[in-house]
C-alpha positions in Angstrom: -10.1 -0.8 -1.2 -11.4 -1.5 -5.0 -10.3 -3.8 -7.8 -9.4 -2.0 -10.7 -8.5 -4.3 -13.1 -7.6 -8.1 -13.9 -4.2 -8.9 -14.1 -3.8 -11.9 -16.7 -6.0 -14.1 -18.5 -9.4 -14.7 -17.3 -10.1 -18.0 -15.9 -12.3 -18.9 -19.0 -9.3 -17.7 -21.3 -7.0 -20.2 -19.4 -9.2 -23.0 -20.4 -11.7 -23.3 -17.2 -15.0 -24.6 -18.5 -17.1 -22.2 -15.9 -14.7 -19.5 -15.1 -16.4 -19.9 -11.7 -13.6 -21.2 -9.4 -9.9 -20.9 -10.7 -7.2 -18.7 -9.7 -7.0 -14.7 -10.7 -5.1 -11.8 -9.6 -6.3 -8.5 -9.4 -4.7 -5.1 -9.1 -6.3 -2.9 -6.5 -6.9 0.5 -6.7 -4.2 1.3 -3.9 -1.5 -0.2 -5.9 -1.4 -3.6 -4.0 -2.8 -7.1 -5.5 -5.3 -9.5 -4.7 -5.0 -13.1 -5.5 -7.5 -15.9 -5.4 -5.9 -19.1 -4.6 -6.0 -22.3 -2.9 -5.2 -21.7 0.7 -2.1 -23.7 1.8 -0.9 -21.9 5.1 -0.8 -25.1 7.3 1.2 -27.0 4.7 3.5 -24.6 3.5 4.4 -22.7 6.8 6.9 -24.6 8.0 8.3 -24.7 4.1 8.8 -21.0 4.6 13.0 -20.2 4.1 14.4 -18.4 7.3 14.3 -15.2 6.0 10.6 -15.1 5.5 7.8 -14.8 7.8 4.1 -14.3 7.5 2.1 -12.2 9.6 -0.9 -13.5 11.8 -3.6 -12.0 9.4 -1.7 -13.4 6.3 -2.2 -16.4 4.6 -0.3 -18.4 1.9 -2.1 -19.0 -0.8 -1.3 -21.1 -4.3 -2.1 -20.3 -7.9 -1.3 -22.2 -10.8 2.0 -21.7 -12.9 -0.1 -20.5 -15.9 -2.0 -17.9 -14.0 0.9 -16.0 -13.1 2.8 -16.8 -16.4 -0.3 -15.3 -18.1 -0.2 -12.2 -16.0 3.4 -11.5 -16.4 2.7 -8.6 -19.4 0.4 -7.3 -17.3 2.2 -6.6 -13.9 3.9 -3.0 -13.8 7.6 -2.9 -14.1 7.4 -0.2 -11.0 
Protein backbone atom coordinates (compact mmCIF):
# COMPACT_ATOMS: atom_id res chain seq x y z
CA UNK A 1 0.00 0.00 0.00
CA UNK A 2 1.44 3.35 -1.06
CA UNK A 3 0.26 6.94 -1.20
CA UNK A 4 0.29 8.10 -4.81
CA UNK A 5 -1.04 11.64 -4.39
CA UNK A 6 -2.73 14.16 -2.16
CA UNK A 7 -6.37 14.82 -3.02
CA UNK A 8 -7.20 18.49 -2.72
CA UNK A 9 -5.26 21.36 -1.26
CA UNK A 10 -2.40 20.87 1.20
CA UNK A 11 -2.88 22.01 4.79
CA UNK A 12 -0.59 24.96 4.07
CA UNK A 13 -2.75 25.97 1.07
CA UNK A 14 -5.81 25.81 3.35
CA UNK A 15 -4.24 28.25 5.80
CA UNK A 16 -2.38 26.10 8.31
CA UNK A 17 0.56 28.10 9.56
CA UNK A 18 2.73 25.02 10.11
CA UNK A 19 1.05 22.47 7.84
CA UNK A 20 2.01 19.79 10.34
CA UNK A 21 -1.22 18.58 11.92
CA UNK A 22 -4.22 19.15 9.71
CA UNK A 23 -6.85 16.96 8.04
CA UNK A 24 -5.72 15.51 4.73
CA UNK A 25 -6.90 13.09 2.04
CA UNK A 26 -4.63 10.82 -0.02
CA UNK A 27 -5.26 8.44 -2.91
CA UNK A 28 -3.61 5.04 -2.55
CA UNK A 29 -2.09 2.92 -5.30
CA UNK A 30 -4.91 0.36 -4.97
CA UNK A 31 -7.63 2.98 -5.61
CA UNK A 32 -8.66 3.44 -1.98
CA UNK A 33 -8.32 6.69 -0.05
CA UNK A 34 -6.63 7.40 3.27
CA UNK A 35 -7.93 10.21 5.49
CA UNK A 36 -6.16 12.02 8.32
CA UNK A 37 -8.72 13.44 10.69
CA UNK A 38 -9.78 13.70 14.29
CA UNK A 39 -10.73 10.30 15.72
CA UNK A 40 -14.40 10.46 16.73
CA UNK A 41 -15.56 6.84 16.80
CA UNK A 42 -16.83 6.83 20.37
CA UNK A 43 -18.80 10.05 19.93
CA UNK A 44 -20.30 9.26 16.52
CA UNK A 45 -20.81 5.47 16.63
CA UNK A 46 -24.19 5.82 18.43
CA UNK A 47 -25.22 8.43 15.84
CA UNK A 48 -24.81 6.11 12.84
CA UNK A 49 -28.07 5.50 10.97
CA UNK A 50 -29.64 2.04 11.22
CA UNK A 51 -28.40 1.07 7.75
CA UNK A 52 -24.75 1.94 8.51
CA UNK A 53 -22.21 -0.26 10.25
CA UNK A 54 -18.61 0.04 11.35
CA UNK A 55 -16.31 -2.95 11.36
CA UNK A 56 -14.23 -3.71 14.43
CA UNK A 57 -11.09 -2.55 12.61
CA UNK A 58 -12.72 0.67 11.32
CA UNK A 59 -12.73 4.09 12.94
CA UNK A 60 -14.79 7.21 12.31
CA UNK A 61 -12.67 10.28 11.64
CA UNK A 62 -13.75 13.88 11.17
CA UNK A 63 -12.27 16.27 8.63
CA UNK A 64 -13.16 19.88 8.03
CA UNK A 65 -15.70 20.83 5.40
CA UNK A 66 -13.02 22.88 3.63
CA UNK A 67 -10.75 19.83 3.36
CA UNK A 68 -13.43 17.83 1.54
CA UNK A 69 -14.74 20.71 -0.58
CA UNK A 70 -11.21 21.59 -1.73
CA UNK A 71 -10.64 17.90 -2.61
CA UNK A 72 -13.82 17.58 -4.69
CA UNK A 73 -12.19 18.55 -8.00
CA UNK A 74 -9.44 15.94 -7.50
CA UNK A 75 -11.75 13.00 -6.70
CA UNK A 76 -12.17 10.75 -9.74
CA UNK A 77 -15.71 10.27 -11.07
CA UNK A 78 -15.14 6.51 -11.30
